[in-house]
DRENPA-3360 file (N, C-alpha, C; in nm, 2 decimals, always signed):
BEGIN
1 = MATIYLIR = -22.11/-7.65/+6.92/-22.06/-7.72/+6.78/-22.17/-7.71/+6.69 ~ -22.16/-7.72/+6.58/-22.19/-7.70/+6.45/-22.31/-7.82/+6.44 ~ -22.44/-7.78/+6.37/-22.57/-7.89/+6.35/-22.60/-7.89/+6.22 ~ -22.60/-8.03/+6.17/-22.66/-8.07/+6.06/-22.81/-8.13/+6.08 ~ -22.91/-8.04/+6.04/-23.05/-8.09/+6.01/-23.08/-8.18/+5.94 ~ -23.08/-8.33/+5.91/-23.09/-8.40/+5.79/-23.25/-8.43/+5.84 ~ -23.33/-8.39/+5.69/-23.46/-8.37/+5.68/-23.51/-8.48/+5.58 ~ -23.62/-8.58/+5.65/-23.64/-8.66/+5.56/-23.80/-8.59/+5.43;
9 = HGQASFGK = -23.79/-8.63/+5.35/-23.88/-8.55/+5.25/-24.01/-8.59/+5.26 ~ -24.06/-8.44/+5.25/-24.21/-8.49/+5.23/-24.29/-8.60/+5.17 ~ -24.42/-8.63/+5.23/-24.47/-8.79/+5.15/-24.44/-8.77/+5.03 ~ -24.38/-8.88/+4.92/-24.42/-8.88/+4.79/-24.53/-8.93/+4.73 ~ -24.52/-8.94/+4.58/-24.68/-8.97/+4.52/-24.67/-9.12/+4.55 ~ -24.69/-9.20/+4.57/-24.68/-9.33/+4.63/-24.82/-9.38/+4.52 ~ -24.79/-9.51/+4.45/-24.88/-9.58/+4.35/-24.92/-9.44/+4.18 ~ -24.90/-9.35/+4.21/-24.89/-9.22/+4.10/-24.74/-9.28/+3.97;
17 = ENYDQLSP = -24.81/-9.21/+3.90/-24.69/-9.22/+3.77/-24.57/-9.19/+3.81 ~ -24.57/-9.05/+3.88/-24.42/-9.00/+3.91/-24.42/-8.98/+4.06 ~ -24.37/-9.11/+4.11/-24.32/-9.14/+4.24/-24.25/-8.99/+4.29 ~ -24.18/-8.94/+4.21/-24.07/-8.89/+4.26/-24.11/-8.69/+4.28 ~ -24.22/-8.69/+4.32/-24.31/-8.56/+4.36/-24.37/-8.55/+4.49 ~ -24.41/-8.44/+4.54/-24.45/-8.46/+4.66/-24.59/-8.47/+4.65 ~ -24.72/-8.53/+4.74/-24.82/-8.51/+4.76/-24.86/-8.42/+4.78 ~ -25.02/-8.35/+4.80/-25.07/-8.27/+4.86/-25.01/-8.24/+4.99;
25 = RGWEQGRV = -25.02/-8.41/+5.07/-24.97/-8.40/+5.18/-24.89/-8.37/+5.23 ~ -24.76/-8.45/+5.14/-24.62/-8.41/+5.14/-24.59/-8.24/+5.14 ~ -24.65/-8.15/+5.03/-24.63/-8.03/+5.08/-24.67/-7.98/+5.21 ~ -24.80/-7.99/+5.27/-24.82/-7.96/+5.36/-24.72/-7.97/+5.47 ~ -24.68/-8.11/+5.50/-24.60/-8.15/+5.59/-24.44/-8.04/+5.57 ~ -24.43/-8.02/+5.47/-24.30/-7.92/+5.41/-24.34/-7.79/+5.49 ~ -24.47/-7.72/+5.46/-24.49/-7.61/+5.51/-24.46/-7.60/+5.68 ~ -24.53/-7.72/+5.72/-24.56/-7.72/+5.89/-24.42/-7.71/+5.92;
33 = LGRWLAGK = -24.34/-7.80/+5.85/-24.19/-7.84/+5.91/-24.12/-7.65/+5.89 ~ -24.16/-7.60/+5.82/-24.08/-7.48/+5.79/-24.13/-7.37/+5.89 ~ -24.26/-7.38/+5.92/-24.31/-7.29/+6.04/-24.25/-7.31/+6.18 ~ -24.22/-7.44/+6.17/-24.15/-7.50/+6.33/-24.01/-7.47/+6.34 ~ -23.95/-7.43/+6.23/-23.80/-7.41/+6.21/-23.80/-7.25/+6.21 ~ -23.90/-7.20/+6.21/-23.86/-7.00/+6.19/-23.85/-7.00/+6.35 ~ -23.78/-6.89/+6.38/-23.70/-6.85/+6.50/-23.63/-6.94/+6.59 ~ -23.61/-7.09/+6.54/-23.51/-7.19/+6.62/-23.39/-7.19/+6.54;
41 = VTPNAVFG = -23.40/-7.20/+6.43/-23.31/-7.23/+6.31/-23.25/-7.14/+6.17 ~ -23.15/-7.08/+6.21/-23.09/-6.98/+6.10/-22.99/-7.06/+6.01 ~ -23.05/-7.15/+5.91/-22.91/-7.21/+5.87/-22.81/-7.09/+5.76 ~ -22.70/-7.14/+5.75/-22.62/-7.07/+5.67/-22.58/-7.15/+5.55 ~ -22.65/-7.27/+5.49/-22.62/-7.34/+5.41/-22.75/-7.46/+5.36 ~ -22.81/-7.45/+5.28/-22.91/-7.56/+5.26/-22.89/-7.65/+5.13 ~ -22.91/-7.77/+5.16/-22.81/-7.89/+5.12/-22.93/-7.99/+5.07 ~ -22.91/-8.09/+4.95/-23.02/-8.18/+4.92/-22.96/-8.29/+4.83;
49 = GNMERHRE = -23.04/-8.42/+4.79/-23.04/-8.47/+4.71/-23.07/-8.41/+4.57 ~ -23.05/-8.46/+4.42/-23.12/-8.38/+4.32/-23.21/-8.46/+4.28 ~ -23.34/-8.52/+4.37/-23.44/-8.56/+4.33/-23.57/-8.49/+4.35 ~ -23.65/-8.48/+4.27/-23.78/-8.40/+4.30/-23.80/-8.37/+4.39 ~ -23.81/-8.46/+4.45/-23.91/-8.44/+4.60/-23.81/-8.41/+4.72 ~ -23.66/-8.40/+4.71/-23.55/-8.36/+4.77/-23.59/-8.17/+4.79 ~ -23.58/-8.18/+4.61/-23.62/-7.99/+4.59/-23.77/-7.94/+4.61 ~ -23.85/-8.02/+4.61/-23.97/-7.96/+4.65/-24.02/-7.94/+4.79;
57 = TVEAIASG = -23.94/-8.04/+4.89/-23.95/-8.03/+5.02/-23.88/-7.91/+5.09 ~ -23.75/-7.85/+5.02/-23.71/-7.74/+5.05/-23.77/-7.65/+5.04 ~ -23.85/-7.64/+4.89/-23.97/-7.49/+4.87/-24.07/-7.49/+4.95 ~ -24.15/-7.61/+4.99/-24.20/-7.62/+5.09/-24.21/-7.55/+5.24 ~ -24.06/-7.61/+5.29/-23.99/-7.56/+5.40/-24.00/-7.41/+5.40 ~ -23.95/-7.35/+5.28/-23.93/-7.20/+5.23/-24.04/-7.17/+5.28 ~ -24.18/-7.17/+5.21/-24.28/-7.11/+5.20/-24.33/-7.10/+5.35 ~ -24.28/-7.19/+5.43/-24.37/-7.18/+5.56/-24.26/-7.12/+5.66;
65 = YGDALPDM = -24.13/-7.12/+5.63/-24.04/-7.05/+5.71/-24.03/-6.92/+5.70 ~ -24.12/-6.86/+5.59/-24.11/-6.70/+5.60/-24.01/-6.59/+5.55 ~ -23.88/-6.62/+5.62/-23.75/-6.55/+5.58/-23.70/-6.66/+5.46 ~ -23.63/-6.57/+5.39/-23.57/-6.65/+5.31/-23.48/-6.72/+5.33 ~ -23.47/-6.85/+5.25/-23.34/-6.97/+5.29/-23.25/-6.93/+5.23 ~ -23.13/-6.98/+5.23/-22.99/-6.99/+5.11/-23.06/-7.08/+5.00 ~ -23.01/-7.05/+4.87/-23.07/-7.19/+4.81/-23.03/-7.30/+4.81 ~ -23.09/-7.41/+4.78/-23.06/-7.56/+4.78/-22.96/-7.56/+4.69;
73 = QAVEGFNE = -22.82/-7.66/+4.73/-22.69/-7.68/+4.68/-22.73/-7.84/+4.67 ~ -22.76/-7.89/+4.53/-22.76/-8.04/+4.51/-22.64/-8.12/+4.52 ~ -22.67/-8.23/+4.60/-22.55/-8.29/+4.65/-22.59/-8.48/+4.58 ~ -22.56/-8.50/+4.47/-22.62/-8.67/+4.45/-22.60/-8.79/+4.53 ~ -22.48/-8.72/+4.65/-22.47/-8.83/+4.73/-22.57/-8.83/+4.84 ~ -22.67/-8.75/+4.84/-22.77/-8.75/+4.95/-22.93/-8.81/+4.90 ~ -22.87/-8.86/+4.73/-23.01/-8.91/+4.70/-23.01/-9.07/+4.79 ~ -23.16/-9.09/+4.75/-23.21/-9.23/+4.79/-23.14/-9.36/+4.70;
81 = FDHTQVVE = -23.13/-9.48/+4.77/-23.07/-9.60/+4.67/-23.19/-9.62/+4.59 ~ -23.21/-9.68/+4.51/-23.31/-9.72/+4.37/-23.39/-9.80/+4.42 ~ -23.47/-9.78/+4.51/-23.61/-9.89/+4.57/-23.64/-9.95/+4.45 ~ -23.67/-9.90/+4.35/-23.75/-9.97/+4.25/-23.66/-10.10/+4.22 ~ -23.55/-10.08/+4.17/-23.44/-10.15/+4.12/-23.43/-10.26/+4.26 ~ -23.42/-10.24/+4.38/-23.43/-10.34/+4.51/-23.54/-10.46/+4.47 ~ -23.64/-10.39/+4.48/-23.78/-10.42/+4.48/-23.81/-10.54/+4.35 ~ -23.75/-10.50/+4.22/-23.78/-10.58/+4.10/-23.66/-10.70/+4.09;
89 = RLRPEWQD = -23.54/-10.66/+4.17/-23.45/-10.76/+4.17/-23.52/-10.92/+4.25 ~ -23.59/-10.85/+4.34/-23.70/-10.99/+4.42/-23.81/-11.03/+4.33 ~ -23.88/-10.93/+4.30/-23.99/-10.97/+4.22/-24.00/-10.91/+4.10 ~ -23.90/-10.98/+4.02/-23.86/-10.91/+3.85/-24.01/-10.94/+3.79 ~ -24.13/-10.94/+3.82/-24.26/-10.94/+3.73/-24.28/-10.82/+3.77 ~ -24.24/-10.78/+3.90/-24.32/-10.63/+3.90/-24.29/-10.49/+3.80 ~ -24.15/-10.56/+3.73/-24.16/-10.45/+3.62/-24.27/-10.40/+3.54 ~ -24.34/-10.48/+3.52/-24.50/-10.47/+3.48/-24.57/-10.35/+3.56;
97 = RERMARDL = -24.56/-10.25/+3.55/-24.65/-10.15/+3.68/-24.79/-10.24/+3.68 ~ -24.86/-10.27/+3.55/-24.95/-10.29/+3.54/-25.00/-10.46/+3.66 ~ -24.89/-10.52/+3.65/-24.92/-10.61/+3.72/-24.88/-10.63/+3.88 ~ -24.83/-10.53/+3.91/-24.78/-10.51/+4.00/-24.90/-10.47/+4.09 ~ -24.97/-10.36/+4.01/-25.10/-10.30/+4.08/-25.22/-10.40/+4.12 ~ -25.20/-10.52/+4.00/-25.31/-10.64/+4.06/-25.27/-10.71/+4.14 ~ -25.13/-10.76/+4.16/-25.09/-10.81/+4.28/-25.12/-10.77/+4.40 ~ -25.10/-10.62/+4.42/-25.11/-10.57/+4.55/-25.29/-10.54/+4.58;
105 = AAFPKPAR = -25.34/-10.52/+4.48/-25.48/-10.46/+4.48/-25.60/-10.62/+4.52 ~ -25.50/-10.73/+4.51/-25.59/-10.87/+4.58/-25.55/-10.86/+4.75 ~ -25.49/-10.77/+4.78/-25.48/-10.78/+4.93/-25.60/-10.66/+5.02 ~ -25.62/-10.70/+5.09/-25.70/-10.61/+5.17/-25.65/-10.46/+5.20 ~ -25.50/-10.47/+5.22/-25.40/-10.34/+5.24/-25.32/-10.35/+5.15 ~ -25.35/-10.29/+5.07/-25.23/-10.28/+4.95/-25.09/-10.24/+5.00 ~ -25.10/-10.11/+5.09/-24.94/-10.08/+5.09/-24.88/-10.13/+5.23 ~ -24.96/-10.21/+5.30/-24.91/-10.31/+5.36/-24.83/-10.40/+5.32;
113 = AFQQVFEE = -24.88/-10.46/+5.23/-24.85/-10.56/+5.12/-24.75/-10.53/+5.10 ~ -24.71/-10.44/+5.03/-24.61/-10.35/+4.95/-24.51/-10.34/+5.06 ~ -24.54/-10.32/+5.15/-24.42/-10.27/+5.27/-24.33/-10.44/+5.31 ~ -24.41/-10.49/+5.28/-24.38/-10.66/+5.30/-24.27/-10.70/+5.25 ~ -24.33/-10.72/+5.13/-24.24/-10.71/+4.99/-24.14/-10.64/+5.00 ~ -24.14/-10.51/+5.01/-24.04/-10.40/+5.04/-23.92/-10.48/+5.16 ~ -24.00/-10.49/+5.23/-23.88/-10.53/+5.37/-23.79/-10.64/+5.33 ~ -23.84/-10.76/+5.27/-23.78/-10.87/+5.23/-23.67/-10.82/+5.11;
121 = AMQRWVSG = -23.75/-10.76/+4.99/-23.65/-10.70/+4.92/-23.49/-10.66/+4.98 ~ -23.55/-10.54/+5.06/-23.41/-10.49/+5.15/-23.31/-10.60/+5.17 ~ -23.39/-10.68/+5.30/-23.30/-10.79/+5.32/-23.20/-10.84/+5.22 ~ -23.23/-10.87/+5.12/-23.17/-10.99/+5.03/-23.09/-10.84/+4.93 ~ -23.12/-10.74/+4.90/-22.99/-10.61/+4.91/-22.89/-10.60/+5.02 ~ -22.92/-10.63/+5.14/-22.83/-10.60/+5.24/-22.73/-10.71/+5.26 ~ -22.79/-10.84/+5.24/-22.71/-10.91/+5.26/-22.59/-10.95/+5.19 ~ -22.57/-10.88/+5.06/-22.42/-10.91/+5.00/-22.43/-11.00/+4.92;
129 = GHDYEYTE = -22.51/-11.07/+4.90/-22.49/-11.23/+4.87/-22.56/-11.20/+4.72 ~ -22.60/-11.09/+4.66/-22.62/-11.09/+4.53/-22.57/-10.94/+4.49 ~ -22.44/-10.92/+4.52/-22.46/-10.75/+4.48/-22.41/-10.73/+4.37 ~ -22.38/-10.84/+4.26/-22.41/-10.82/+4.11/-22.50/-10.82/+4.02 ~ -22.63/-10.79/+4.10/-22.75/-10.79/+4.07/-22.82/-10.62/+4.06 ~ -22.69/-10.56/+4.14/-22.77/-10.45/+4.13/-22.67/-10.33/+4.12 ~ -22.72/-10.20/+4.05/-22.63/-10.12/+4.00/-22.55/-10.02/+4.10 ~ -22.62/-10.06/+4.23/-22.52/-10.02/+4.40/-22.58/-10.12/+4.48;
137 = SWQAFRQR = -22.47/-10.15/+4.54/-22.46/-10.27/+4.62/-22.47/-10.16/+4.76 ~ -22.55/-10.25/+4.87/-22.59/-10.19/+5.01/-22.44/-10.10/+5.05 ~ -22.31/-10.22/+5.04/-22.17/-10.14/+5.08/-22.17/-10.01/+5.02 ~ -22.21/-9.98/+4.89/-22.16/-9.91/+4.79/-22.24/-9.76/+4.84 ~ -22.36/-9.81/+4.87/-22.44/-9.69/+4.90/-22.41/-9.65/+5.02 ~ -22.36/-9.69/+5.11/-22.32/-9.65/+5.26/-22.23/-9.60/+5.27 ~ -22.11/-9.61/+5.14/-21.98/-9.52/+5.17/-21.99/-9.38/+5.08 ~ -22.14/-9.38/+4.99/-22.12/-9.29/+4.90/-22.20/-9.16/+5.01;
145 = VITSLEQL = -22.31/-9.23/+5.04/-22.35/-9.13/+5.23/-22.29/-9.07/+5.26 ~ -22.16/-9.14/+5.36/-22.07/-9.10/+5.46/-21.98/-8.99/+5.39 ~ -21.95/-9.03/+5.27/-21.83/-8.98/+5.24/-21.91/-8.82/+5.18 ~ -22.05/-8.80/+5.14/-22.07/-8.70/+5.11/-22.14/-8.60/+5.25 ~ -22.13/-8.68/+5.35/-22.17/-8.60/+5.49/-22.04/-8.56/+5.54 ~ -21.92/-8.60/+5.51/-21.81/-8.55/+5.54/-21.76/-8.43/+5.45 ~ -21.79/-8.43/+5.33/-21.77/-8.36/+5.23/-21.88/-8.21/+5.26 ~ -21.98/-8.23/+5.31/-22.02/-8.14/+5.35/-22.00/-8.06/+5.47;
153 = IEYADGGE = -21.96/-8.14/+5.56/-21.89/-8.09/+5.70/-21.75/-7.98/+5.65 ~ -21.70/-8.06/+5.58/-21.60/-7.94/+5.56/-21.60/-7.84/+5.47 ~ -21.73/-7.85/+5.39/-21.78/-7.72/+5.32/-21.86/-7.64/+5.40 ~ -21.95/-7.66/+5.50/-22.04/-7.58/+5.55/-21.95/-7.51/+5.66 ~ -21.87/-7.60/+5.69/-21.71/-7.49/+5.80/-21.79/-7.45/+5.94 ~ -21.88/-7.51/+5.97/-21.98/-7.46/+6.11/-22.11/-7.41/+6.10 ~ -22.19/-7.35/+6.17/-22.34/-7.29/+6.16/-22.43/-7.43/+6.18 ~ -22.50/-7.38/+6.10/-22.62/-7.45/+6.12/-22.70/-7.52/+5.97;
161 = TLVSTSGG = -22.70/-7.59/+5.94/-22.69/-7.67/+5.79/-22.83/-7.75/+5.78 ~ -22.90/-7.69/+5.68/-23.01/-7.82/+5.61/-23.01/-7.92/+5.53 ~ -23.05/-8.00/+5.53/-23.00/-8.11/+5.44/-23.11/-8.21/+5.41 ~ -23.20/-8.18/+5.26/-23.32/-8.24/+5.24/-23.30/-8.36/+5.18 ~ -23.33/-8.49/+5.23/-23.26/-8.64/+5.18/-23.39/-8.74/+5.20 ~ -23.36/-8.87/+5.21/-23.43/-8.93/+5.20/-23.40/-9.05/+5.34 ~ -23.49/-9.13/+5.39/-23.48/-9.22/+5.47/-23.37/-9.34/+5.48 ~ -23.32/-9.37/+5.39/-23.24/-9.44/+5.37/-23.11/-9.35/+5.37;
169 = PIAVIAQH = -23.05/-9.26/+5.31/-22.93/-9.20/+5.39/-22.94/-9.16/+5.52 ~ -23.06/-9.10/+5.59/-23.08/-9.07/+5.74/-23.02/-9.20/+5.83 ~ -23.05/-9.32/+5.77/-23.05/-9.43/+5.89/-22.92/-9.48/+5.84 ~ -22.87/-9.50/+5.72/-22.70/-9.50/+5.72/-22.61/-9.39/+5.81 ~ -22.68/-9.29/+5.82/-22.56/-9.17/+5.89/-22.59/-9.20/+6.08 ~ -22.72/-9.29/+6.09/-22.73/-9.29/+6.25/-22.67/-9.39/+6.28 ~ -22.66/-9.49/+6.16/-22.60/-9.63/+6.19/-22.45/-9.62/+6.22 ~ -22.40/-9.54/+6.11/-22.26/-9.48/+6.10/-22.21/-9.43/+6.28;
177 = LLELSDRK = -22.28/-9.30/+6.28/-22.24/-9.26/+6.41/-22.28/-9.33/+6.51 ~ -22.36/-9.42/+6.54/-22.39/-9.53/+6.65/-22.32/-9.67/+6.62 ~ -22.25/-9.71/+6.52/-22.18/-9.80/+6.52/-22.27/-9.93/+6.49 ~ -22.38/-9.89/+6.46/-22.47/-10.00/+6.48/-22.48/-10.11/+6.34 ~ -22.58/-10.24/+6.34/-22.56/-10.34/+6.25/-22.64/-10.32/+6.13 ~ -22.62/-10.37/+6.03/-22.72/-10.33/+5.92/-22.84/-10.41/+5.92 ~ -22.87/-10.49/+5.99/-23.01/-10.56/+6.06/-23.06/-10.39/+6.13 ~ -23.02/-10.29/+6.24/-23.07/-10.21/+6.31/-23.07/-10.08/+6.21;
185 = ALDMNSVI = -22.99/-10.06/+6.15/-23.01/-9.95/+6.02/-23.16/-10.01/+5.93 ~ -23.17/-10.10/+5.90/-23.31/-10.14/+5.82/-23.43/-10.11/+5.94 ~ -23.41/-10.15/+6.04/-23.49/-10.09/+6.13/-23.54/-9.97/+6.17 ~ -23.44/-9.89/+6.15/-23.43/-9.72/+6.19/-23.51/-9.67/+6.05 ~ -23.47/-9.75/+5.95/-23.51/-9.65/+5.81/-23.67/-9.67/+5.78 ~ -23.72/-9.79/+5.84/-23.86/-9.83/+5.86/-23.95/-9.75/+5.92 ~ -23.88/-9.64/+6.06/-23.96/-9.56/+6.12/-23.94/-9.43/+6.12 ~ -23.82/-9.39/+5.99/-23.83/-9.26/+5.99/-23.98/-9.16/+5.92;
193 = ANTSVTRV = -24.00/-9.09/+5.97/-24.12/-9.00/+5.92/-24.07/-8.90/+5.83 ~ -24.23/-8.87/+5.74/-24.20/-8.78/+5.65/-24.18/-8.65/+5.70 ~ -24.10/-8.58/+5.65/-24.01/-8.43/+5.73/-23.99/-8.45/+5.87 ~ -23.93/-8.58/+5.92/-23.89/-8.54/+6.09/-23.75/-8.51/+6.05 ~ -23.72/-8.46/+6.17/-23.58/-8.40/+6.20/-23.48/-8.47/+6.27 ~ -23.32/-8.54/+6.18/-23.24/-8.60/+6.30/-23.13/-8.44/+6.30 ~ -23.04/-8.46/+6.39/-22.97/-8.37/+6.42/-22.85/-8.46/+6.47 ~ -22.74/-8.38/+6.34/-22.60/-8.46/+6.37/-22.52/-8.32/+6.44;
201 = LHSGARRS = -22.44/-8.33/+6.54/-22.38/-8.24/+6.59/-22.20/-8.24/+6.57 ~ -22.14/-8.18/+6.50/-22.00/-8.16/+6.48/-21.88/-8.09/+6.51 ~ -21.78/-8.10/+6.56/-21.68/-8.02/+6.61/-21.54/-8.09/+6.59 ~ -21.47/-8.03/+6.50/-21.34/-8.11/+6.45/-21.38/-8.26/+6.40 ~ -21.32/-8.35/+6.46/-21.31/-8.46/+6.45/-21.47/-8.54/+6.48 ~ -21.51/-8.47/+6.57/-21.62/-8.56/+6.65/-21.74/-8.52/+6.60 ~ -21.85/-8.62/+6.58/-21.95/-8.63/+6.52/-22.06/-8.71/+6.63 ~ -22.18/-8.67/+6.64/-22.26/-8.72/+6.75/-22.40/-8.71/+6.70;
209 = LAVFNNYS = -22.51/-8.81/+6.71/-22.61/-8.81/+6.69/-22.70/-8.78/+6.78 ~ -22.78/-8.63/+6.81/-22.80/-8.53/+6.89/-22.99/-8.59/+6.91 ~ -22.99/-8.58/+6.78/-23.18/-8.62/+6.79/-23.21/-8.70/+6.66 ~ -23.27/-8.82/+6.66/-23.31/-8.84/+6.56/-23.47/-8.90/+6.54 ~ -23.51/-8.88/+6.41/-23.65/-8.90/+6.37/-23.76/-8.81/+6.43 ~ -23.75/-8.65/+6.48/-23.85/-8.60/+6.57/-23.95/-8.52/+6.44 ~ -24.07/-8.57/+6.49/-24.19/-8.53/+6.42/-24.29/-8.43/+6.49 ~ -24.23/-8.42/+6.58/-24.31/-8.34/+6.71/-24.38/-8.22/+6.62;
217 = HLEAEDSS = -24.32/-8.14/+6.53/-24.41/-8.04/+6.48/-24.51/-8.10/+6.40 ~ -24.52/-8.20/+6.33/-24.64/-8.27/+6.29/-24.75/-8.29/+6.39 ~ -24.67/-8.36/+6.46/-24.80/-8.42/+6.59/-24.87/-8.28/+6.65 ~ -24.79/-8.15/+6.67/-24.82/-8.08/+6.72/-24.90/-7.94/+6.62 ~ -24.94/-7.96/+6.51/-25.04/-7.93/+6.45/-25.17/-8.02/+6.40 ~ -25.10/-8.14/+6.34/-25.21/-8.22/+6.30/-25.17/-8.38/+6.28 ~ -25.21/-8.46/+6.38/-25.16/-8.58/+6.40/-25.17/-8.64/+6.28 ~ -25.27/-8.63/+6.16/-25.30/-8.69/+6.03/-25.21/-8.64/+5.97;
225 = LVTFR = -25.11/-8.57/+5.97/-24.98/-8.53/+5.91/-24.88/-8.61/+5.93 ~ -24.88/-8.70/+6.00/-24.76/-8.79/+6.03/-24.79/-8.93/+5.94 ~ -24.67/-8.93/+5.85/-24.69/-9.06/+5.75/-24.53/-9.12/+5.75 ~ -24.54/-9.24/+5.69/-24.41/-9.31/+5.68/-24.37/-9.35/+5.58 ~ -24.46/-9.34/+5.45/-24.45/-9.37/+5.29/-24.50/-9.25/+5.20;
% end
């Protein structure tokens, strides 16, 4: 059976002016993954969303991999949902970044406080009760990810394929293959580690989830590299 390796991007720059770029730790996570893939996987194609963090993750992987990887082909369908809009529909005042920073700074653990708001915002988006407020509804997001997966399978025509993407698309694909509820998809999304590997097997019309959220490559080198945001 052919294999697709879904890779969540390395740690992005949370709290920085440009979130959509890897942090120094994110770059190292990618290099570690590249070293782990070397000798195990020989991809005949590399795809990714067209976000900066997707492209930089592939660059980091290539640095650690050693041998040349195929050039990454950008597929917009593997982009993450607009998490900024999702949060701001729940907390409109956070369109003011200084206001958001002040609000979060009032908590002993700002990152945890943000995560709580983010989870509430996600539940609101997924509920379907406010679809008219979002540029892309949850159901539209799910459909474009699954459509992109099927198009990739047809294009790749077997072999081993790497896909640099985000937690949302990976969770949606796992949900689709396992026929899980939206609630379960949200639970899965919350535990997907940076540069974790999820394996999808396919042959003809058959699709199977073989591995979900494997980040043993990080644990083997340095457990401090394990991050989830």
